[in-house]
N, C-alpha and C positions, 0 to 999 in steps of 0.2 A: 162186799164185806162190811164196809162202814159207809155212812152217809157223810158227804162233805158239807160242813157248816160254815167254816171260816177260811180265810186266806191268812196264813200266819208265816211271816218271813223271819226265820231264825238262822240266817247265814250271814250275819253282820260282820263277821271276821273276814269274809270275802269282799263285801262291799256294803255300803249303807245307802239308804234312801236320802236324797239331798233335802236338806231342811228348806222349808218354804221361805224363810227369811234369807237364806243363801241364794235361792233362785231370784228373789226380788232384788237383792243387791247386785247380782250379775247382769240382769237384763239390760240396763242402760249401756253397758259396755259392748253390747252386740250391735245396737241400733243407733244410739245417740253419741256416746263417748267412745267411738270405735277407733280412735287414732292409734298410730304406732308410737310407742313410748320413746322412740329414738328421733321422732320428727320434731322440728323446732317450732312449728306453728301451734296455734291454740289447741287444736285437736290432739296433737302430740303431747302438749303440756298437761291436758286433762288426764291422759292415760298415764303419763309419768307420775303425776301426783297420786293417782290411785295405786300405782305400783309401789311407791315409796311408803305410802300410808299402810299398805298391806304388809310390807316388809317390817315396818315398825311394830305392828300388831303381833306378828309371829316372834320377833326378837324379844319382845316384852314377855310373851307367854313362857319363854324358857330362861328368862333373866339374862339374856345376852347383853353385853355392853354396847355393841354397835349394830345398827341396822345393816351395815355393810357386811356383817358376818353371815347374813342369810342370803343364800344363792338359790334362786328358783329353778326347778327342774320339772321334768314330766311326771315324776312320781318316785316312789320308794326304790324301785329297781335301778333307775338312773342315778339316784343319789348314792346308793350303796356302791355302784360301779365307779362313780366319780371319786368317792372317798378312797376306796382301796386301790384302784388302778392309778388314779392320779397321784397318790402318795408313793406307790411303788415306783412309777416311772420318774417321778421327781428325784427320788433317792438314787435310782439307777443313772439318770442323766447327770446328776451332780457327784457321782462316784463316792457316796457316803459310806459304802460297804454294808449298808443296812438293807436286808432283803427278807426279813423274817416276820411273818404274820402269825398272831395267835388268835384263834377263834374257837367256837364250840361245835359239837356234832349236831346241835339242834337249831342251827341258824336257818333263816329263810333260804330257799334255793338260789335266790339271786346273789347271796353272799357266798354260799358253798360253791356254786358254779363259777363265780368270779375267782375265788381262791384256786380252784382246780385249773382254770385257764392261766392264771398268773404263775402257777407252778411250771407251765410249759415255757414261760418267759424268764425263768430263773428264780422265782420266789420259792422260799421254804415256808411251809405252812404247818403249824401244830393245831390239830383238831382235838380239843379237850373233851373228855368224858363228862357227863353230868350224873347227878345222883338219881334215885328212883322218882323224885318229884320234878326233875328237870333243872336243878340248880347247879351252876358251875361252882367249883371249889376255889375260893380265893387263893389258897395255898398252892394249888396246882397252877394257877395263873402266874403267881409270883415265881415259882420254881422254873416255869417254862421260859421266862424272859431271859434273853441273852444280850450280848453287846451288839448283835445284828438285828434285834427286834425293833421295828419302827412303829408297830401298831398292835393294839389289842382291840378286836372287834367282837361285840357281844350283842345279841338281840335282847332288848329290854323286856318287853312283854311278848312271850312266845305266841305265834299265831295259831298253833294247834292246841296246846295244852294250857295256855294262859299263865305260865310261870313268870313271875316278875323278879328279875335279877337284882341283887344288892349293888346298886351303882356306886354308892358312897364308898363302900369297902374296896371295890375294884378300882375306882377312881383314885383313891389314896395310894394304892399299890403302884399304879401306872405313873402317878406324879413322882413318887419316891424313886422309881426306877428310871425316870426320864424317857418314857415311851408314850406315844399318843394313845388316847382312848376314844374309840368310835362306838356309838350305839345305833342300832336300828330301833327307832321308837315309833314305827308306823302304827302298831297296835296299841301302844300305851299312851301316846300323846293325847292330852286333854282328859284322860281317864286316871292318870296318876300325876304326882308332882314331878316335874322336870326342872332342874335348876343347874345350868351349866357350870356355875361357880361352886355351889355347894357340893356337887357330885363330881367335880373335876372332869368335865366332859370337853373334849377337843373337837369332835365332829359328831353331829347328830342328824340322822336321817328321819325325815317327816313326810307325811303325805296327806292329801285332802279327802280321798274317797272312803277312808275308814272312819271318818269323824263327821259324816253328813255333809261333806263338801263334794265338789265335782271330781270326776275321774280325770286323769291326765295332767295332774298338777301336784307338785311336791316341793320339798326344799331340802337343802343340805346346809346345816350350820357348820361353818369353818371358823374356828377361833382365830382372832386377829394374830397375824405373825406366822401362821402356818402356810407353807408353800406347797402347791400341788400343780401337776401338769394337767392342762385341760384335755378333755377327750374330744370335744367338738370345737372346731376352729371356724372362724367367720368374722363377723363384725365386732367382736369383742364385748358382747353383752355380759351382764352379770360379773362385773370386775374381770372381764376377759377369761372367765373360768367356764362359761357355758354360753357360747354364741348361739344366736337364734332369736327371732322376734318373740318377745315375752307374751305369754298367754294371759292377757290382762283380765278377761272375764273369769277365767279359771282361778287366777291368783286372788282376785277380789273375793270370789266365792270361798276359796280356801281360808282367807283371813276372816271372813264373816263366820264361817263354821267354828273357828277358834274363838272368836269373840262371843258367840252365843253358848258355847259349852259351859256347863256349870256343875258344881258339886251336888246339887239337888238331884240332877239326873243320874249322876254317878251312884249316889246313895240308893236310888230306886233300882238301878241295875243290880247292885250288890244284893238287895233283898230278893229280887226276882230270880237271880242266879241261884241263890241258896235255896229258894223254894223248889226250883227245878232239881237241884242236886238231891235235896231231901226226899222229894217225891220219887225220883228214879231209884234211889238207894233202898226203897221199900220193895223193889223187885229183887228177887233172889239172884245170886250169882252175877253181880255186876261189880265193876271196879272203876272208881274215879281216877282218871289219869291227870297227874299234876297236883299241886298243893291246894290247900283250903284257905279260907279267910282272905286277909288283905294281901297275902303273897301271891294271889291269883287275880288275873284281870277280872274286872267287875262284870264283864259280859260273856265270859267263856265257861262252857261246860264240855268236857270230853269224857265219854263213858265207854268202857268196853263191856259188851254183853256176853263175851267169853265163848259162847257156843253157837251163835248165829251171826250171819254176815251183816255188817253195818250197812252195806249197800241195799240189802233186802229190807232192812228196817226203814232206811231212807226212802226207798221206793214206795212202800206202803204209806208212809207219812205224806209223801208228795200227792198220792191219790186223794188224800184228805185236805190238800191245800196247805200242808205244813212243809216248809222248805228248810232243810238242814244240809249238813255236809259230812262226808266220811273222812275228812282231813283237810289239808290245805287245798283251797280252791284252785291253786296253780297246778295241782297234780290230780285234779278230779277225774281226768280221763286216763289215768294210769292205774294199772293193777298192782304196781309195786308196793311193797310194805312201807309204811311211813317210817322215814329215817328218824324222826323225832321219837316215835313210840318204841322203835328198836333201841334207841339210845337209852331209854328208860328201863330197858330190860324185858320188854314185853315179847312174848312169843309171836310168830306170824299169825297164829289163830286168834290170839288176843287183839293184835293190831287190826286185823281184818274185820273184827267184830266191833270196832269202835265207831262212835258217832259223835260229831262235833255240833253242839248247839250254841249259837252265839246270838245274844239278844242286843237290843239297842234301847235308846231312850223312848222309842215309840212302842216297845213291847208292853202289853197290858197283862193284868192279872187274869183276865178272861182267856187270853191266848195261852198263857202258861197252863191253866187248868185244862184247856182243850187238848194241849200237847200231852200232859200227863195221863189224862183219861184214856186217850187213844194209844199212846205208846205202850202202856201196860197190856192192853188187849193185843196189840201187834206182836209184842215179845212172847206172850202166851201162845199165840197161834203159831209163830215161827218155831218155837221150841218143840211143839208137838210134832212138827214135820222135819226137824233137823236131825240128821244122822249123828251129830256130835252131842246132842242134848242128853 
């Protein structure tokens, strides 16, 4: 049908290419400075110094007061589990009477499934609706808080539709009501401004592989003074909250990815994102899912084509070397309708016709033009043979 000319990776919300500078920073910690950070000799000291330097870099990036507030984990899923389960069991063990969690219907699966499991352990969970662009209503959050609420957990930048929640407003409500505020910032970190003081954040989930760092490493910011029950027990690493030998090469790479992130790359992504949206909206009968402008992640485009399957579009694009997603990569092998798109009010037909295009700092103008040129042709072809068109 079409001739393949380029290889274009547009699934950066799933994972990103590791930055060359990140790889360079990591390499010595595999072969030269390979010590265990808990060892007392010179090799251990080298690793410990790298660990604490990395912790300082990440703490500074979110304006945390203390480097000790950064707990390294294996990634976003573990950080979210540690935050929610750790707080729930601490409250349960200390008989505080607090067992209520407030979250939204558009959270990442690791939060939604953690909440569902915690319900089997005695937790009460309120799953809030969002509006047609994916925004949680701050008044709904405030009215849902009770004397048993111990945490409000909200995804900052949505992984499917790019909606960026208003942290400052939600943070003020949580502070006023005396409940903790946790955010999943895996998609938004380094692409938006995160300030734990200004936004009244108590716990923040971060990870490396969404920002051109390595896979298998993340962090949880826990504000000083907050007590949680650890999920992994062992040698007492990471302030006794996450036992296990630290992944020093991964942590060094994570910190380097944070260090090299810059607003120039973010601006470029905004421009290319809007070019993609503008180009696709020239096709008839399409719908942008999520907001526009600065309320949307700079790298995210989610479009419903309304009468043709997103999987079919993605399949034709892949034949041309263009790699996209039909939703969350965590659910790419599932035929279930996206819970996020359902929460926005989309019908199953609209949801199944959606395509997620997520760019990175490496995406080029030429690649965007190649996408738009071929996407138009693919949609035209599929609509000619679709029984729904």
